[in-house]
Every structure is written in C-alpha cells, then in structure tokens.
PASEBA-1860 file (N, C-alpha, C; in nm, 3 decimals):
! residues 279
1> MTENFSLK> 0.421/0.496/1.076/0.523/0.451/0.981/0.523/0.299/0.974 ~ 0.544/0.247/0.855/0.539/0.103/0.835/0.640/0.029/0.921 ~ 0.604/-0.092/0.960/0.694/-0.177/1.037/0.782/-0.261/0.945 ~ 0.763/-0.245/0.814/0.832/-0.331/0.718/0.948/-0.262/0.649 ~ 1.020/-0.179/0.724/1.131/-0.105/0.666/1.239/-0.085/0.771 ~ 1.363/-0.109/0.731/1.477/-0.084/0.819/1.604/-0.077/0.734 ~ 1.663/0.042/0.727/1.788/0.055/0.654/1.898/-0.028/0.719 ~ 1.899/-0.029/0.851/2.003/-0.103/0.923/1.996/-0.252/0.894
9> ERIYDSSC> 1.874/-0.307/0.893/1.857/-0.450/0.870/1.833/-0.484/0.723 ~ 1.833/-0.381/0.639/1.816/-0.396/0.494/1.682/-0.463/0.462 ~ 1.578/-0.409/0.523/1.441/-0.456/0.501/1.364/-0.345/0.429 ~ 1.298/-0.380/0.321/1.227/-0.283/0.238/1.087/-0.335/0.204 ~ 0.992/-0.240/0.190/0.858/-0.277/0.147/0.822/-0.202/0.020 ~ 0.704/-0.229/-0.033/0.663/-0.169/-0.159/0.646/-0.018/-0.150 ~ 0.603/0.031/-0.035/0.580/0.175/-0.021/0.709/0.254/-0.033 ~ 0.814/0.208/0.034/0.939/0.282/0.027/1.000/0.271/-0.112
17> LSDYMGCP> 0.987/0.155/-0.176/1.037/0.139/-0.312/0.964/0.234/-0.407 ~ 0.832/0.240/-0.395/0.752/0.327/-0.481/0.791/0.473/-0.462 ~ 0.813/0.514/-0.337/0.852/0.653/-0.310/0.988/0.685/-0.371 ~ 1.084/0.595/-0.357/1.217/0.621/-0.412/1.212/0.624/-0.565 ~ 1.137/0.532/-0.624/1.124/0.529/-0.770/1.060/0.659/-0.820 ~ 0.968/0.715/-0.742/0.904/0.840/-0.780/0.996/0.959/-0.763 ~ 1.059/0.969/-0.645/1.148/1.082/-0.616/1.238/1.048/-0.498 ~ 1.369/1.036/-0.518/1.460/1.008/-0.407/1.452/1.110/-0.294
25> KLFYYAWV> 1.426/1.236/-0.327/1.414/1.339/-0.223/1.293/1.312/-0.134 ~ 1.183/1.271/-0.196/1.065/1.231/-0.120/1.099/1.116/-0.026 ~ 1.171/1.018/-0.076/1.213/0.904/0.007/1.295/0.954/0.126 ~ 1.385/1.046/0.101/1.471/1.098/0.209/1.389/1.157/0.322 ~ 1.294/1.244/0.287/1.213/1.308/0.391/1.124/1.207/0.463 ~ 1.064/1.115/0.388/0.967/1.022/0.447/1.031/0.906/0.521 ~ 1.142/0.853/0.468/1.195/0.728/0.522/1.327/0.744/0.597 ~ 1.406/0.843/0.562/1.530/0.868/0.635/1.506/0.967/0.749
33> RQLVTKEE> 1.445/1.081/0.717/1.411/1.178/0.821/1.286/1.136/0.899 ~ 1.204/1.048/0.840/1.082/0.996/0.904/0.982/1.108/0.936 ~ 0.966/1.200/0.843/0.875/1.312/0.862/0.735/1.277/0.814 ~ 0.636/1.312/0.893/0.497/1.299/0.852/0.428/1.432/0.880 ~ 0.329/1.465/0.797/0.257/1.590/0.818/0.176/1.582/0.948 ~ 0.163/1.695/1.014/0.087/1.697/1.140/-0.062/1.671/1.116 ~ -0.109/1.707/0.996/-0.247/1.679/0.960/-0.249/1.590/0.837 ~ -0.306/1.470/0.851/-0.312/1.376/0.741/-0.413/1.423/0.637
41> KPALLFGR> -0.378/1.408/0.509/-0.469/1.447/0.402/-0.597/1.364/0.410 ~ -0.714/1.429/0.390/-0.842/1.357/0.400/-0.849/1.232/0.313 ~ -0.797/1.241/0.190/-0.805/1.126/0.099/-0.726/1.008/0.154 ~ -0.607/1.035/0.207/-0.524/0.927/0.262/-0.585/0.869/0.388 ~ -0.637/0.958/0.475/-0.699/0.913/0.599/-0.821/0.826/0.568 ~ -0.906/0.872/0.477/-1.028/0.797/0.445/-0.994/0.661/0.385 ~ -0.897/0.660/0.294/-0.857/0.534/0.232/-0.804/0.435/0.333 ~ -0.725/0.484/0.428/-0.670/0.395/0.532/-0.780/0.338/0.620
49> VFHDVLRT> -0.876/0.424/0.659/-0.985/0.379/0.745/-1.075/0.280/0.670 ~ -1.104/0.308/0.543/-1.188/0.215/0.466/-1.120/0.079/0.455 ~ -0.988/0.080/0.445/-0.913/-0.045/0.442/-0.933/-0.121/0.574 ~ -0.930/-0.050/0.687/-0.954/-0.113/0.817/-1.095/-0.170/0.826 ~ -1.190/-0.100/0.767/-1.329/-0.147/0.765/-1.337/-0.282/0.692 ~ -1.274/-0.290/0.576/-1.278/-0.414/0.497/-1.204/-0.526/0.569 ~ -1.096/-0.495/0.637/-1.023/-0.597/0.712/-1.112/-0.657/0.821 ~ -1.182/-0.571/0.894/-1.271/-0.620/0.999/-1.386/-0.699/0.940
57> WYKTNDVD> -1.438/-0.654/0.826/-1.548/-0.724/0.760/-1.507/-0.866/0.721 ~ -1.390/-0.880/0.662/-1.347/-1.013/0.617/-1.310/-1.103/0.735 ~ -1.269/-1.043/0.845/-1.236/-1.125/0.962/-1.360/-1.170/1.038 ~ -1.462/-1.085/1.044/-1.577/-1.112/1.131/-1.706/-1.141/1.055 ~ -1.715/-1.095/0.930/-1.839/-1.104/0.853/-1.954/-1.034/0.925 ~ -1.920/-0.930/1.002/-2.017/-0.856/1.082/-2.017/-0.711/1.035 ~ -2.126/-0.669/0.973/-2.135/-0.534/0.918/-2.120/-0.429/1.027 ~ -2.188/-0.449/1.141/-2.184/-0.349/1.247/-2.043/-0.332/1.305
65> KAIEEFKQ> -1.972/-0.442/1.324/-1.835/-0.433/1.375/-1.745/-0.360/1.276 ~ -1.764/-0.389/1.149/-1.684/-0.322/1.047/-1.710/-0.172/1.046 ~ -1.836/-0.133/1.057/-1.873/0.009/1.055/-1.812/0.084/1.172 ~ -1.788/0.015/1.283/-1.726/0.079/1.399/-1.593/0.144/1.364 ~ -1.524/0.089/1.263/-1.393/0.142/1.225/-1.404/0.285/1.173 ~ -1.521/0.323/1.122/-1.536/0.459/1.070/-1.528/0.565/1.180 ~ -1.534/0.524/1.305/-1.521/0.620/1.415/-1.382/0.681/1.420 ~ -1.288/0.622/1.346/-1.154/0.681/1.338/-1.156/0.815/1.264
73> LPTTMTDE> -1.258/0.835/1.179/-1.268/0.959/1.103/-1.321/1.071/1.191 ~ -1.260/1.189/1.184/-1.311/1.301/1.265/-1.447/1.347/1.214 ~ -1.529/1.397/1.302/-1.662/1.446/1.263/-1.652/1.575/1.183 ~ -1.533/1.636/1.182/-1.514/1.764/1.112/-1.476/1.746/0.966 ~ -1.472/1.622/0.916/-1.439/1.600/0.774/-1.541/1.674/0.689 ~ -1.495/1.763/0.601/-1.586/1.845/0.522/-1.606/1.794/0.380 ~ -1.517/1.709/0.332/-1.531/1.653/0.197/-1.649/1.556/0.198 ~ -1.753/1.587/0.120/-1.876/1.507/0.124/-1.854/1.363/0.078
81> HRTREWGE> -1.744/1.338/0.008/-1.715/1.202/-0.038/-1.633/1.123/0.065 ~ -1.596/1.187/0.176/-1.510/1.120/0.272/-1.557/1.138/0.416 ~ -1.685/1.151/0.436/-1.741/1.160/0.571/-1.771/1.020/0.623 ~ -1.796/1.011/0.753/-1.835/0.882/0.813/-1.961/0.829/0.746 ~ -2.058/0.918/0.729/-2.188/0.876/0.675/-2.174/0.820/0.534 ~ -2.092/0.888/0.452/-2.076/0.842/0.315/-1.999/0.710/0.313 ~ -1.898/0.699/0.397/-1.823/0.574/0.405/-1.912/0.457/0.445 ~ -1.998/0.478/0.543/-2.090/0.373/0.586/-2.184/0.333/0.474
89> AVFKQYAE> -2.234/0.432/0.401/-2.329/0.403/0.292/-2.263/0.319/0.183 ~ -2.140/0.356/0.145/-2.069/0.281/0.041/-2.035/0.141/0.090 ~ -1.992/0.130/0.216/-1.955/-0.003/0.267/-2.077/-0.096/0.273 ~ -2.192/-0.044/0.314/-2.312/-0.128/0.320/-2.348/-0.181/0.180 ~ -2.330/-0.097/0.079/-2.352/-0.145/-0.058/-2.252/-0.255/-0.092 ~ -2.127/-0.236/-0.049/-2.023/-0.336/-0.076/-2.056/-0.469/-0.009 ~ -2.094/-0.462/0.117/-2.125/-0.584/0.192/-2.242/-0.660/0.130 ~ -2.339/-0.586/0.076/-2.452/-0.650/0.010/-2.409/-0.710/-0.123
97> RYKTEQGE> -2.326/-0.637/-0.197/-2.281/-0.685/-0.329/-2.196/-0.812/-0.315 ~ -2.110/-0.816/-0.215/-2.017/-0.928/-0.203/-2.041/-1.011/-0.076 ~ -2.167/-1.027/-0.039/-2.196/-1.103/0.082/-2.157/-1.250/0.066 ~ -2.148/-1.296/-0.057/-2.099/-1.432/-0.085/-1.981/-1.420/-0.179 ~ -1.862/-1.454/-0.129/-1.742/-1.448/-0.211/-1.729/-1.575/-0.294 ~ -1.684/-1.560/-0.418/-1.670/-1.675/-0.506/-1.545/-1.757/-0.474 ~ -1.438/-1.689/-0.436/-1.313/-1.759/-0.410/-1.302/-1.808/-0.267 ~ -1.214/-1.905/-0.246/-1.186/-1.959/-0.113/-1.071/-1.881/-0.050
105> TLYLEKKF> -1.095/-1.824/0.067/-0.991/-1.747/0.135/-0.886/-1.841/0.193 ~ -0.762/-1.819/0.154/-0.651/-1.895/0.211/-0.585/-1.821/0.326 ~ -0.568/-1.689/0.310/-0.507/-1.605/0.414/-0.572/-1.468/0.413 ~ -0.586/-1.409/0.531/-0.627/-1.271/0.546/-0.515/-1.194/0.614 ~ -0.487/-1.072/0.564/-0.384/-0.987/0.622/-0.255/-1.066/0.644 ~ -0.207/-1.127/0.540/-0.090/-1.214/0.548/0.039/-1.133/0.551 ~ 0.109/-1.140/0.663/0.240/-1.076/0.674/0.345/-1.165/0.610 ~ 0.445/-1.102/0.552/0.553/-1.181/0.493/0.686/-1.107/0.504
113> IVEIGEKL> 0.791/-1.182/0.514/0.928/-1.131/0.499/1.003/-1.237/0.422 ~ 1.046/-1.206/0.300/1.115/-1.303/0.217/1.253/-1.252/0.180 ~ 1.346/-1.344/0.167/1.483/-1.309/0.134/1.499/-1.289/-0.017 ~ 1.568/-1.181/-0.053/1.610/-1.159/-0.192/1.757/-1.122/-0.185 ~ 1.841/-1.217/-0.213/1.984/-1.195/-0.195/2.016/-1.173/-0.048 ~ 2.084/-1.064/-0.019/2.121/-1.032/0.119/2.023/-0.934/0.182 ~ 1.912/-0.907/0.114/1.813/-0.813/0.166/1.682/-0.885/0.190 ~ 1.589/-0.814/0.253/1.458/-0.870/0.284/1.348/-0.781/0.227
121> YAGRIDRI> 1.249/-0.846/0.170/1.130/-0.777/0.120/1.015/-0.813/0.213 ~ 0.947/-0.710/0.267/0.844/-0.733/0.368/0.715/-0.661/0.332 ~ 0.605/-0.708/0.390/0.478/-0.643/0.365/0.362/-0.720/0.424 ~ 0.242/-0.679/0.383/0.119/-0.742/0.430/0.021/-0.746/0.314 ~ -0.030/-0.863/0.282/-0.124/-0.882/0.171/-0.266/-0.886/0.227 ~ -0.357/-0.809/0.167/-0.494/-0.802/0.217/-0.558/-0.941/0.225 ~ -0.548/-1.016/0.116/-0.614/-1.146/0.111/-0.548/-1.231/0.003 ~ -0.533/-1.359/0.029/-0.489/-1.454/-0.072/-0.602/-1.555/-0.089
129> QKWNENIY> -0.647/-1.573/-0.213/-0.761/-1.660/-0.237/-0.733/-1.762/-0.347 ~ -0.807/-1.870/-0.341/-0.805/-1.971/-0.447/-0.936/-1.958/-0.522 ~ -0.926/-1.938/-0.653/-1.046/-1.917/-0.734/-1.027/-1.989/-0.867 ~ -1.116/-2.084/-0.896/-1.107/-2.164/-1.018/-0.969/-2.228/-1.035 ~ -0.919/-2.285/-0.926/-0.790/-2.355/-0.925/-0.671/-2.261/-0.939 ~ -0.694/-2.132/-0.943/-0.585/-2.035/-0.948/-0.566/-1.968/-0.813 ~ -0.446/-1.919/-0.788/-0.414/-1.849/-0.664/-0.395/-1.701/-0.695 ~ -0.470/-1.616/-0.625/-0.463/-1.473/-0.648/-0.438/-1.397/-0.518
137> VDDHKTTK> -0.367/-1.287/-0.532/-0.355/-1.186/-0.428/-0.469/-1.087/-0.447 ~ -0.539/-1.052/-0.340/-0.643/-0.948/-0.346/-0.587/-0.819/-0.287 ~ -0.620/-0.707/-0.349/-0.580/-0.579/-0.291/-0.693/-0.479/-0.309 ~ -0.734/-0.414/-0.199/-0.845/-0.320/-0.200/-0.795/-0.180/-0.241 ~ -0.863/-0.118/-0.335/-0.825/0.015/-0.382/-0.948/0.104/-0.390 ~ -0.947/0.216/-0.316/-1.054/0.315/-0.327/-1.009/0.424/-0.423 ~ -1.103/0.475/-0.502/-1.071/0.576/-0.602/-1.198/0.652/-0.637 ~ -1.186/0.753/-0.721/-1.305/0.824/-0.768/-1.372/0.749/-0.881
145> SLGMSFFN> -1.295/0.713/-0.983/-1.356/0.648/-1.099/-1.281/0.520/-1.135 ~ -1.357/0.420/-1.175/-1.302/0.292/-1.215/-1.301/0.283/-1.368 ~ -1.229/0.186/-1.418/-1.220/0.169/-1.563/-1.085/0.110/-1.598 ~ -1.063/0.083/-1.727/-0.942/0.014/-1.768/-0.816/0.096/-1.742 ~ -0.822/0.228/-1.754/-0.702/0.308/-1.727/-0.660/0.293/-1.581 ~ -0.758/0.282/-1.492/-0.729/0.262/-1.349/-0.666/0.125/-1.327 ~ -0.728/0.021/-1.381/-0.679/-0.115/-1.357/-0.547/-0.142/-1.429 ~ -0.527/-0.083/-1.546/-0.403/-0.105/-1.619/-0.282/-0.048/-1.547
153> SYRPNIQM> -0.305/0.045/-1.455/-0.193/0.105/-1.382/-0.129/0.007/-1.284 ~ -0.192/-0.109/-1.265/-0.138/-0.206/-1.170/-0.062/-0.320/-1.238 ~ -0.030/-0.304/-1.368/0.056/-0.401/-1.435/0.132/-0.333/-1.547 ~ 0.267/-0.320/-1.533/0.348/-0.355/-1.416/0.328/-0.253/-1.304 ~ 0.353/-0.297/-1.182/0.336/-0.212/-1.064/0.420/-0.273/-0.952 ~ 0.505/-0.192/-0.892/0.602/-0.246/-0.796/0.532/-0.312/-0.677 ~ 0.417/-0.256/-0.634/0.346/-0.316/-0.521/0.281/-0.448/-0.559 ~ 0.203/-0.448/-0.669/0.135/-0.571/-0.707/0.232/-0.679/-0.752
161> DGYCFACR> 0.337/-0.639/-0.825/0.438/-0.737/-0.865/0.502/-0.799/-0.742 ~ 0.531/-0.714/-0.643/0.595/-0.764/-0.521/0.505/-0.855/-0.441 ~ 0.378/-0.817/-0.430/0.285/-0.902/-0.355/0.268/-1.038/-0.421 ~ 0.261/-1.038/-0.553/0.247/-1.166/-0.624/0.373/-1.250/-0.607 ~ 0.489/-1.185/-0.612/0.614/-1.256/-0.589/0.616/-1.317/-0.448 ~ 0.576/-1.238/-0.348/0.575/-1.287/-0.211/0.476/-1.402/-0.194 ~ 0.361/-1.390/-0.261/0.261/-1.498/-0.256/0.320/-1.627/-0.310 ~ 0.394/-1.618/-0.421/0.455/-1.739/-0.477/0.556/-1.798/-0.380
169> EVVGRCDG> 0.630/-1.712/-0.309/0.728/-1.760/-0.213/0.662/-1.826/-0.093 ~ 0.551/-1.769/-0.047/0.484/-1.818/0.074/0.395/-1.938/0.045 ~ 0.316/-1.929/-0.063/0.216/-2.033/-0.093/0.271/-2.137/-0.190 ~ 0.367/-2.097/-0.272/0.422/-2.188/-0.372/0.374/-2.159/-0.513 ~ 0.278/-2.067/-0.525/0.223/-2.034/-0.656/0.148/-1.902/-0.649 ~ 0.148/-1.829/-0.759/0.062/-1.710/-0.769/0.034/-1.683/-0.915 ~ -0.094/-1.672/-0.949/-0.136/-1.650/-1.087/-0.165/-1.504/-1.117 ~ -0.158/-1.419/-1.014/-0.181/-1.277/-1.038/-0.250/-1.211/-0.920
177> AIINGISL> -0.300/-1.091/-0.946/-0.368/-1.013/-0.843/-0.510/-0.980/-0.888 ~ -0.601/-0.974/-0.794/-0.735/-0.924/-0.821/-0.746/-0.786/-0.756 ~ -0.761/-0.683/-0.839/-0.773/-0.547/-0.788/-0.919/-0.523/-0.752 ~ -0.945/-0.503/-0.625/-1.080/-0.483/-0.573/-1.110/-0.334/-0.572 ~ -1.163/-0.282/-0.684/-1.184/-0.140/-0.699/-1.315/-0.092/-0.640 ~ -1.309/0.018/-0.565/-1.426/0.075/-0.500/-1.430/0.225/-0.530 ~ -1.533/0.270/-0.602/-1.547/0.412/-0.634/-1.618/0.484/-0.521 ~ -1.563/0.599/-0.481/-1.624/0.680/-0.375/-1.701/0.799/-0.431
185> AKNPKERF> -1.712/0.805/-0.565/-1.784/0.916/-0.627/-1.933/0.909/-0.592 ~ -2.003/1.020/-0.608/-2.145/1.024/-0.575/-2.228/0.939/-0.671 ~ -2.205/0.956/-0.799/-2.284/0.882/-0.897/-2.192/0.821/-1.004 ~ -2.114/0.722/-0.967/-2.021/0.662/-1.064/-2.093/0.571/-1.162 ~ -2.027/0.545/-1.275/-2.084/0.448/-1.369/-2.085/0.310/-1.305 ~ -1.979/0.280/-1.234/-1.969/0.154/-1.161/-1.919/0.183/-1.021 ~ -1.991/0.137/-0.920/-1.948/0.157/-0.782/-1.836/0.059/-0.745 ~ -1.850/-0.066/-0.792/-1.754/-0.170/-0.758/-1.714/-0.246/-0.885
193> QRFPSSRS> -1.586/-0.273/-0.898/-1.536/-0.357/-1.005/-1.417/-0.436/-0.953 ~ -1.408/-0.559/-0.999/-1.292/-0.642/-0.966/-1.225/-0.684/-1.096 ~ -1.095/-0.669/-1.098/-1.021/-0.693/-1.221/-0.905/-0.789/-1.194 ~ -0.903/-0.904/-1.260/-0.790/-0.996/-1.244/-0.671/-0.950/-1.328 ~ -0.561/-0.923/-1.261/-0.439/-0.876/-1.327/-0.337/-0.990/-1.321 ~ -0.325/-1.065/-1.430/-0.243/-1.185/-1.432/-0.094/-1.152/-1.418 ~ -0.017/-1.252/-1.374/0.128/-1.241/-1.367/0.190/-1.372/-1.416 ~ 0.292/-1.360/-1.499/0.367/-1.477/-1.543/0.484/-1.498/-1.447
201> NAELDRFK> 0.540/-1.618/-1.448/0.657/-1.644/-1.366/0.774/-1.555/-1.406 ~ 0.782/-1.521/-1.535/0.889/-1.432/-1.580/0.875/-1.294/-1.515 ~ 0.751/-1.244/-1.502/0.729/-1.115/-1.436/0.768/-1.121/-1.289 ~ 0.734/-1.232/-1.225/0.768/-1.245/-1.083/0.918/-1.258/-1.064 ~ 0.985/-1.327/-1.154/1.131/-1.334/-1.147/1.194/-1.197/-1.169 ~ 1.133/-1.118/-1.258/1.184/-0.984/-1.285/1.175/-0.895/-1.162 ~ 1.074/-0.918/-1.078/1.063/-0.837/-0.957/1.188/-0.851/-0.871 ~ 1.245/-0.969/-0.865/1.366/-0.989/-0.785/1.478/-0.897/-0.830
209> SDFTNWTD> 1.498/-0.887/-0.961/1.604/-0.799/-1.010/1.567/-0.652/-0.992 ~ 1.438/-0.618/-1.010/1.394/-0.480/-0.986/1.416/-0.441/-0.841 ~ 1.378/-0.530/-0.751/1.397/-0.505/-0.608/1.544/-0.483/-0.576 ~ 1.628/-0.570/-0.628/1.772/-0.560/-0.602/1.829/-0.430/-0.657 ~ 1.792/-0.396/-0.780/1.847/-0.275/-0.842/1.804/-0.149/-0.769 ~ 1.675/-0.140/-0.732/1.627/-0.019/-0.667/1.678/-0.006/-0.524 ~ 1.688/-0.117/-0.453/1.742/-0.109/-0.317/1.892/-0.080/-0.319 ~ 1.962/-0.126/-0.423/2.103/-0.086/-0.439/2.113/0.065/-0.455
217> EIERSVKS> 2.021/0.122/-0.535/2.019/0.267/-0.554/1.994/0.340/-0.422 ~ 1.899/0.287/-0.344/1.869/0.348/-0.214/1.994/0.349/-0.126 ~ 2.062/0.238/-0.118/2.178/0.226/-0.031/2.294/0.313/-0.080 ~ 2.305/0.333/-0.211/2.406/0.425/-0.264/2.374/0.569/-0.224 ~ 2.245/0.604/-0.228/2.205/0.739/-0.187/2.233/0.760/-0.038 ~ 2.204/0.659/0.043/2.231/0.669/0.186/2.380/0.691/0.211 ~ 2.462/0.617/0.140/2.607/0.626/0.159/2.663/0.760/0.113 ~ 2.613/0.810/-0.001/2.664/0.936/-0.057/2.600/1.059/0.005
225> GIWKMNTG> 2.478/1.043/0.057/2.404/1.158/0.109/2.343/1.243/0.000 ~ 2.342/1.190/-0.123/2.286/1.264/-0.237/2.146/1.211/-0.267 ~ 2.047/1.302/-0.261/1.908/1.263/-0.286/1.855/1.349/-0.399 ~ 1.849/1.292/-0.517/1.806/1.365/-0.636/1.658/1.401/-0.626 ~ 1.624/1.513/-0.686/1.485/1.558/-0.688/1.424/1.531/-0.826 ~ 1.313/1.461/-0.830/1.239/1.438/-0.954/1.124/1.537/-0.959 ~ 1.143/1.648/-1.029/1.040/1.753/-1.030/0.915/1.711/-1.105 ~ 0.925/1.607/-1.188/0.806/1.557/-1.256/0.710/1.487/-1.163
233> FCTRWGKC> 0.752/1.463/-1.040/0.670/1.391/-0.942/0.604/1.486/-0.842 ~ 0.641/1.614/-0.845/0.599/1.708/-0.740/0.447/1.727/-0.734 ~ 0.380/1.725/-0.849/0.235/1.751/-0.851/0.159/1.641/-0.924 ~ 0.215/1.521/-0.928/0.150/1.413/-1.003/0.014/1.378/-0.943 ~ 0.004/1.368/-0.812/-0.123/1.340/-0.746/-0.155/1.453/-0.648 ~ -0.162/1.575/-0.700/-0.175/1.689/-0.613/-0.035/1.728/-0.565 ~ -0.027/1.835/-0.492/0.104/1.883/-0.447/0.166/1.788/-0.345 ~ 0.292/1.754/-0.366/0.364/1.665/-0.273/0.364/1.726/-0.133
241> KFWELCVY> 0.353/1.640/-0.033/0.349/1.689/0.106/0.478/1.757/0.148 ~ 0.588/1.731/0.074/0.716/1.793/0.107/0.751/1.905/0.009 ~ 0.654/1.951/-0.068/0.677/2.052/-0.171/0.746/2.176/-0.116 ~ 0.696/2.228/-0.006/0.751/2.354/0.046/0.895/2.338/0.094 ~ 0.932/2.218/0.139/1.070/2.196/0.184/1.166/2.202/0.065 ~ 1.121/2.151/-0.049/1.205/2.154/-0.168/1.210/2.294/-0.230 ~ 1.100/2.369/-0.218/1.092/2.501/-0.281/1.155/2.609/-0.193 ~ 1.120/2.609/-0.063/1.163/2.717/0.025/1.280/2.680/0.116
249> GDDERRIS> 1.315/2.553/0.119/1.426/2.511/0.205/1.378/2.431/0.324 ~ 1.462/2.336/0.367/1.421/2.247/0.476/1.486/2.285/0.608 ~ 1.475/2.414/0.643/1.527/2.455/0.773/1.441/2.396/0.884 ~ 1.499/2.379/0.998/1.434/2.307/1.108/1.309/2.378/1.157 ~ 1.304/2.510/1.149/1.184/2.581/1.195/1.065/2.547/1.105 ~ 1.087/2.544/0.975/0.979/2.510/0.883/0.935/2.365/0.904 ~ 1.031/2.277/0.926/0.999/2.137/0.949/0.916/2.121/1.076 ~ 0.957/2.187/1.185/0.886/2.171/1.313/0.747/2.230/1.308
257> QNFKVEEL> 0.723/2.329/1.222/0.591/2.390/1.212/0.490/2.297/1.144 ~ 0.536/2.219/1.050/0.444/2.144/0.965/0.455/1.993/0.973 ~ 0.562/1.945/1.038/0.585/1.801/1.040/0.620/1.752/1.179 ~ 0.607/1.624/1.195/0.652/1.557/1.316/0.729/1.433/1.274 ~ 0.811/1.384/1.365/0.889/1.264/1.336/0.814/1.144/1.390 ~ 0.792/1.045/1.304/0.724/0.923/1.346/0.825/0.810/1.346 ~ 0.849/0.757/1.465/0.950/0.652/1.479/0.907/0.527/1.402 ~ 1.005/0.462/1.341/0.979/0.336/1.273/0.949/0.227/1.374
265> KKVEKEVE> 0.852/0.144/1.341/0.819/0.032/1.428/0.923/-0.078/1.412 ~ 0.941/-0.153/1.516/1.036/-0.264/1.511/0.983/-0.374/1.419 ~ 1.071/-0.425/1.335/1.034/-0.531/1.243/1.050/-0.665/1.313 ~ 0.941/-0.743/1.314/0.946/-0.875/1.375/0.977/-0.977/1.267 ~ 1.073/-1.063/1.294/1.114/-1.161/1.194/1.105/-1.302/1.250 ~ 1.065/-1.393/1.163/1.062/-1.533/1.198/1.119/-1.612/1.082 ~ 1.180/-1.725/1.112/1.238/-1.808/1.009/1.165/-1.940/1.005 ~ 1.116/-1.978/0.885/1.043/-2.102/0.870/1.084/-2.168/0.740
273> NGKKEGN> 1.129/-2.295/0.749/1.167/-2.372/0.629/1.270/-2.299/0.543 ~ 1.362/-2.230/0.610/1.470/-2.166/0.534/1.432/-2.033/0.474 ~ 1.307/-1.990/0.486/1.264/-1.859/0.433/1.216/-1.774/0.548 ~ 1.239/-1.643/0.535/1.190/-1.552/0.637/1.053/-1.505/0.595 ~ 0.957/-1.519/0.686/0.822/-1.470/0.657/0.751/-1.441/0.787 ~ 0.656/-1.348/0.788/0.577/-1.318/0.905/0.447/-1.394/0.903 ~ 0.392/-1.425/1.021/0.264/-1.495/1.029/0.151/-1.394/1.028
END
C-alpha cells in the first residue's frame, strides 16, 4: 500500500483520488478497509516490476543490474507477454533505443509532499528533466498498443495533472509531462513512443481546486459512512477486484478467503522553505 496516503493526516495521492473518482465503493475497500487480493493480477505485477527495472536502469545505467529486477516475477507466469524472458527482451530493446537521452535529468524518483489548503498532496515522480529549455515530468507507461487514443487519455488526467502541479511547486516551473509509452505486444506497430503532453498554468491551478473538491468528497464519505457504487466502473478495465464483494456481499468469510489487509506505510514528512516535500 502506498506511503502517500493518510486519512488521519489528510494526505492524499493520485492513486486514491483516481480510485474515488472512479468508484467510491472501490476506494472504501482499497483505502479504508485496506484490502488487497491475495494474488496480484499478472498485468499489474508485470507493470510494477517493469517500472522497477526502469528505475534501476536510470539510476545505474547498467543493463544487467536492471534485468535483475525481473527476478521478482514468478517463473510460473503463463501469459507469454508478461514472462521474465519477454520482459528482458523488451527492456534490452528499450535500453538500446534510449541509450542516450536527449534531456538533462534533474531528479529521479522525486518524492514530494505539497500543501493544498489544509491538506497534503503526496507522491513520487519517475523523472524530471530539462529539455530544450522546458521542464517536463516523465512517466513510464506499459500497455499493449500505443497511439493517440492512448496518449490523449493523459490530458486531462488526475495523475499527470497532479505530477505537473507538484513539479511546478518543487522546481518552480513545469511545461507538461512526457508519457514514456512501452508496448508489450508481440508485434506492435510501434514498440516505443514518447509523447509530450503540455500543461498550461491554468490547468495546474485547476488541479488545486480539483484536489480540494475530490478530497472534500472523500472526507464527507468517511464521516457519513456512505460509499456510493459506480456500476459503470465495474468492468472498465476487466472485472474489478472487488466485484464479488459488491455482487454477493462483503461478509468477513468471503473477504478472508480472497483478500488480505495491507497496512498503510508511515508517511515521512519534511518541511523546506515553507513547503512540505519529500527528498
């Protein structure tokens, strides 16, 4: 469970906001009850591990060290697009394609906690770079197919808008996000694409009001104990992991059979120059 969330301390990140915006009931199970499935979905597991691979690559510039991260994947993975071997093959292509980066890296894995009113917005940005005198947030995204419909989904987008807002708070400026798209398909039209998704200051200012409005909604739900169900979200990206709890009931026996409780990590906070941010 993310370390960037605490109802008690009123700290929120993009993941919890996205979940609540999609379905308050989903938010309740994931963030209030802190339930996680006993078996992680292959797509989510592979995406998380590939992200770790890229983090190690950018920190060390060592292909072999980065590939070591794929050992997190079980040898029993049966999806041919998400095995260790396939992940290594795609990453080696990536390392060759981008062995020389055009932009100047300013920060890697930048943690942040910034104040918005009486609440805190927290998270971690993959990379912040300076490119052609502009400042961009980089975010790695694995998917099956790339193209404009994929990239257009990130503007507006609560995660990318938030990261760009945080970048402006931390660095003093942000011109947008670069979506680092990686296709895991066997024979895609494009294996890798990078798309600059610009942001205006008006969009970044709007994030502050969006953040405030949605977190107000979260806190009202916590106070009332009412968690609305958005049935249009149940099968948007495959069946929701909490589908059976909403359909058959969330009795404790069913929960204990399929879920476990994952304790929230403690949020570390530091204050610098009047703003809260993580190093």
